[in-house]
C-alpha positions in Angstrom: -49.8 28.6 75.5 -47.2 30.3 73.4 -44.4 28.2 75.0 -46.3 25.0 74.3 -46.7 26.0 70.6 -43.0 26.7 70.4 -42.3 23.3 71.7 -44.5 21.7 69.1 -42.8 23.6 66.3 -39.4 22.6 67.6 -40.4 19.0 67.7 -41.8 19.2 64.2 -38.6 20.7 62.8 -36.4 18.2 64.6 -38.5 15.2 63.3 -38.3 16.6 59.8 -34.5 16.9 60.0 -34.2 13.4 61.4 -36.3 11.9 58.6 -35.0 14.1 55.8 -32.4 11.6 54.6 -33.6 9.2 51.9 -34.2 5.7 53.3 -34.3 2.6 51.1 -35.8 -0.5 52.7 -34.4 -3.8 51.4 -37.8 -5.4 52.2 -39.7 -2.9 50.0 -41.0 -4.8 47.0 -40.8 -1.7 44.8 -37.1 -1.4 45.6 -36.0 -5.0 45.2 -38.2 -5.7 42.2 -36.6 -2.8 40.4 -33.1 -4.1 41.3 -34.0 -7.5 39.8 -35.7 -6.1 36.8 -32.9 -3.8 35.8 -30.3 -6.6 36.1 -32.4 -9.0 34.0 -33.0 -6.5 31.3 -29.3 -6.2 30.7 -28.8 -9.9 31.0 -31.5 -10.5 28.4 -29.9 -8.1 25.9 -26.2 -9.1 25.9 -24.4 -9.0 22.6 -23.5 -11.5 21.3 -26.4 -13.5 22.7 -26.0 -15.9 25.5 -26.9 -19.6 25.4 -26.8 -20.1 29.2 -27.8 -16.9 30.9 -29.8 -17.6 34.0 -32.7 -15.6 35.2 -31.7 -13.5 38.3 -33.9 -13.3 41.5 -33.7 -11.5 44.8 -32.0 -13.0 47.8 -32.7 -11.7 51.3 -29.4 -12.8 52.7 -27.4 -11.0 50.0 -29.5 -7.8 50.6 -28.8 -8.0 54.4 -25.0 -8.2 53.6 -25.2 -5.4 51.1 -27.0 -3.2 53.7 -24.5 -4.0 56.3 -21.5 -3.0 54.1 -23.3 0.1 52.8 -23.6 1.3 56.4 -19.9 1.7 56.5 -20.1 4.4 53.8 -16.8 3.6 52.3 -16.1 3.3 48.6 -14.2 0.1 48.6 -15.1 -3.6 48.4 -16.3 -5.5 51.4 -13.2 -6.7 53.3 -15.0 -9.9 54.2 -15.7 -11.0 50.6 -13.4 -14.0 50.8 -14.5 -15.0 54.3 -16.8 -18.0 53.9 -20.0 -17.8 55.9 -19.4 -14.2 56.8 -21.1 -12.9 53.6 -24.0 -15.3 53.4 -25.4 -18.2 55.5 -25.3 -20.7 52.6 -23.5 -19.3 49.6 -19.7 -19.8 49.8 -18.9 -17.3 47.0 -20.3 -13.8 46.8 -19.6 -11.1 44.2 -20.1 -7.3 44.7 -20.7 -4.1 42.7 -20.6 -0.6 44.3 -21.9 2.7 43.1 -21.5 6.1 44.9 -22.7 9.6 44.1 -24.0 12.9 45.4 -26.3 14.7 46.0 -29.0 12.3 47.1 -31.1 13.1 44.0 -28.3 11.7 41.8 -29.3 8.2 42.7 -31.7 5.9 41.0 -31.5 2.1 40.8 -31.7 2.2 37.0 -29.0 4.8 36.5 -26.6 3.1 39.0 -26.9 -0.3 37.3 -26.6 1.3 33.9 -23.3 2.9 34.9 -22.0 -0.6 35.5 -23.4 -2.0 32.3 -22.0 0.9 30.3 -18.5 -0.6 30.9 -19.4 -3.0 28.0 -17.8 -0.5 25.7 -14.5 -1.4 27.3 -15.0 -5.1 27.1 -14.1 -7.4 24.1 -16.1 -10.6 24.3 -14.1 -12.4 21.6 -10.8 -11.8 23.4 -12.4 -11.7 26.9 -10.4 -8.7 27.8 -11.0 -5.2 29.3 -9.4 -2.1 27.8 -10.4 -0.3 31.0 -12.5 -1.2 34.1 -15.3 -3.6 33.1 -15.6 -6.0 36.0 -18.9 -4.4 37.1 -20.4 -5.2 33.7 -19.2 -8.8 33.6 -20.6 -9.4 37.1 -24.0 -8.1 36.0 -24.0 -10.5 33.0 -22.3 -13.4 34.6 -24.4 -16.4 33.4 -24.0 -18.6 36.4 -25.0 -15.8 38.9 -28.7 -16.1 39.7 -29.2 -14.3 43.0 -28.8 -10.6 43.8 -29.4 -8.5 46.9 -28.9 -4.7 47.0 -29.0 -1.8 49.4 -28.8 1.9 49.2 -27.5 3.9 52.2 -27.6 7.7 52.7 -24.2 9.0 54.0 -24.8 12.5 55.4 -21.1 12.8 56.3 -19.9 11.7 52.9 -18.6 8.5 51.5 -15.0 7.6 52.5 -12.6 7.5 49.6 -15.0 9.4 47.4 -16.3 12.7 48.8 -17.1 14.5 52.1 -20.3 15.8 50.6 -23.6 14.1 51.7 -24.1 11.2 49.3 -25.4 7.8 48.7 -23.7 4.4 48.4 -25.4 1.6 46.5 -24.2 -2.0 47.0 -25.3 -5.1 45.2 -24.1 -8.6 46.2 -24.3 -11.6 43.9 -24.3 -15.4 44.2 -22.7 -17.3 43.0 -19.8 -14.9 42.4 -18.6 -14.1 38.9 -15.4 -12.7 37.4 -13.2 -15.7 37.4 -9.9 -15.0 35.7 -9.7 -16.4 32.2 -13.4 -17.3 32.1 -15.9 -15.6 29.8 -19.1 -14.3 31.6 -21.3 -16.4 29.4 -21.3 -18.8 26.5 -22.2 -17.3 23.1 -25.1 -19.0 21.2 -28.8 -18.9 20.6 -30.7 -17.7 23.6 -31.6 -20.5 26.1 -30.0 -23.1 23.8 -27.8 -24.1 26.8 -30.6 -24.3 29.3 -30.8 -27.7 31.0 -34.3 -28.8 32.1 -35.2 -25.1 32.4 -37.8 -22.9 30.8 -36.8 -19.9 28.6 -38.2 -16.5 29.5 -37.0 -13.4 27.8 -33.8 -15.2 26.6 -33.1 -16.3 30.2 -33.0 -19.8 31.8 -35.6 -20.1 34.6 -35.8 -22.9 37.2 -38.7 -22.7 39.7 -36.8 -24.3 42.6 -33.6 -22.4 42.0 -35.4 -19.1 41.6 -37.6 -19.4 44.7 -37.3 -16.7 47.3 -35.9 -17.7 50.7 -35.9 -16.1 54.1 -33.0 -16.1 56.5 -32.8 -15.4 60.2 -29.3 -14.1 59.8 -27.1 -11.0 59.9 -23.3 -10.8 59.4 -21.3 -10.6 62.6 -19.5 -7.6 61.3 -22.6 -5.5 60.7 -21.9 -2.0 62.1 -25.5 -1.9 63.4 -24.7 -4.6 65.9 -22.2 -2.3 67.7 -23.4 1.2 67.1 -26.6 3.3 66.8 -27.1 4.4 63.2 -29.2 7.3 61.9 -32.4 5.4 62.1 -31.7 4.1 65.6 -30.7 7.6 66.7 -33.9 9.1 65.3 -36.0 6.6 67.3 -34.1 7.5 70.5 -34.5 11.2 69.9 -38.2 10.9 69.1 -38.8 8.8 72.2 -36.9 11.3 74.5 -38.9 14.2 73.1 -42.3 12.6 72.9 -42.6 11.8 76.6 -42.2 15.4 77.9 -44.4 16.7 75.0 -47.2 14.4 75.9 -46.9 15.3 79.6 -47.1 19.0 78.6 -50.2 18.4 76.5 -51.9 16.6 79.4 -50.9 19.3 81.8 -52.2 22.1 79.5 -55.5 20.4 78.7 -56.0 19.6 82.4 -55.3 23.2 83.4 -57.5 24.8 80.8 -60.3 22.3 80.3 -60.7 20.8 83.8 -60.0 17.2 82.7 -59.7 14.4 85.2 -59.3 10.7 85.1 -60.7 7.9 87.2 -61.0 4.1 87.4 
């Protein structure tokens, strides 16, 4: 009996270790609604005010792409950004912002997006110039961008080009892409004054057909999950390998000590 208890304890510990890494599901409404909400809050409050700022909504295809690149755990932009149809099944231009940090508790959607928006202090709207890095900010508030998809990935072995400590990489992809050289992120003016046959909501231009959620049966052909077994996949394999002998041991023990039998 003591051996059986030891087995159960070992399995419990292993399952806890396998599931201890934070997991962010791109289909979880709480996650993607927060991503959208935080983006729109900053788009609403740009200074000077924007006349043509579109309302941003979630896109499943962009989220799938963000998740695929986050799995690489490398602090650099997606090498396929310029490859048409390899970033999204329909959008031909896709933008990208990346945040990394450690430990795991360092990450929240709100704080990551705020770190991008804080670059506004290094951006001069009148001159449309950056004194330092500010491309993350201008992508967040790019008026013509109206779709976003994000993913957060735990990297237990660290994030390449950043740290070997266990950390998290947070990737957001945008369509249509922003940051065109020589172009301001939005047009200055009274909020929504540049909306064309659109409604105005919280200083943002909304369009019911453009903002509708869409589903895609698609994954990028370069997704690491297509050729390797990631942490989640590995945990499933381990659990399955362990659960079979544990169940057999349970049946054997119960049968020996409680005279159980089965029949048809």
